[in-house]
C-alpha positions as CSV (number, residue, x, y, z in Angstrom):
1,M,-8.5,0.4,-20.1
2,R,-8.4,3.7,-20.7
3,E,-10.5,3.7,-23.2
4,A,-12.9,2.9,-20.8
5,G,-12.8,5.5,-18.7
6,G,-10.2,4.2,-16.0
7,V,-6.9,5.1,-15.2
8,P,-4.8,2.1,-15.3
9,A,-2.1,1.6,-12.4
10,L,0.8,-0.3,-12.0
11,L,1.7,-2.1,-8.6
12,F,5.5,-3.5,-8.3
13,L,6.1,-6.5,-5.8
14,T,9.2,-7.5,-4.9
15,R,10.8,-9.8,-3.3
16,D,14.0,-10.0,-1.5
17,G,16.6,-11.8,-4.3
18,R,17.7,-14.2,-1.5
19,A,14.5,-16.0,-0.8
20,V,13.4,-16.4,-4.3
21,V,16.4,-17.7,-5.0
22,N,16.3,-19.8,-2.1
23,S,13.2,-20.9,-3.1
24,R,13.8,-22.4,-6.5
25,I,16.7,-23.9,-5.5
26,R,14.7,-26.0,-2.5
27,K,12.0,-26.6,-5.3
28,Y,13.9,-27.4,-8.6
29,P,17.3,-29.0,-6.8
30,E,18.4,-30.4,-9.7
31,R,18.7,-26.8,-11.4
32,D,22.4,-24.8,-11.8
33,P,21.8,-22.6,-9.1
34,S,23.6,-19.9,-11.4
35,D,20.9,-20.3,-13.8
36,Q,18.3,-19.6,-11.4
37,I,20.0,-16.0,-10.0
38,R,20.5,-15.8,-13.8
39,Q,16.7,-15.9,-14.8
40,W,15.5,-14.3,-11.4
41,A,18.1,-11.1,-12.6
42,D,16.5,-11.0,-16.1
43,K,13.3,-11.0,-14.8
44,I,14.1,-8.2,-11.8
45,G,15.8,-5.9,-14.9
46,T,12.5,-6.8,-17.4
47,S,10.5,-5.6,-14.5
48,E,12.1,-3.0,-13.4
49,T,12.3,-1.4,-17.2
50,L,8.6,-1.8,-17.3
51,F,8.4,-0.1,-13.8
52,N,10.5,2.4,-14.7
53,A,8.6,3.3,-18.4
54,F,5.1,3.1,-16.9
55,D,3.5,6.5,-17.5
56,G,0.6,6.2,-14.9
57,P,-0.1,6.2,-11.4
58,K,2.8,2.9,-10.1
59,M,3.9,1.9,-6.4
60,R,6.7,-0.8,-5.7
61,V,5.2,-2.8,-2.5
62,R,7.9,-5.4,-0.9
63,Y,6.5,-8.9,-0.5
64,E,8.5,-9.2,2.8
65,K,6.4,-5.9,4.3
66,L,2.9,-7.0,2.7
67,A,3.4,-10.3,4.2
68,T,4.5,-9.4,8.2
69,G,2.1,-5.8,7.8
70,P,-0.7,-6.7,5.4
71,E,-3.2,-4.1,6.9
72,V,-1.0,-1.2,7.2
73,V,0.6,-2.2,3.8
74,T,-2.8,-1.6,1.9
75,R,-3.6,1.1,3.4
């Protein structure tokens, strides 16, 4: 993107972990809930590291706010 003259930007869409784990447990009831929590926490940790290391414009958006007020959030 930079080579083409663009400026890369990063949007980090986050969701309440309780909602994520609840959704996963309902979708995959045969899986261990502790594993579901650990996997989510690992993904969030990796995403946070990437977000913090990104040197361009970046923004964190809460899924819940986007879902309940998409027009306000996108502005």
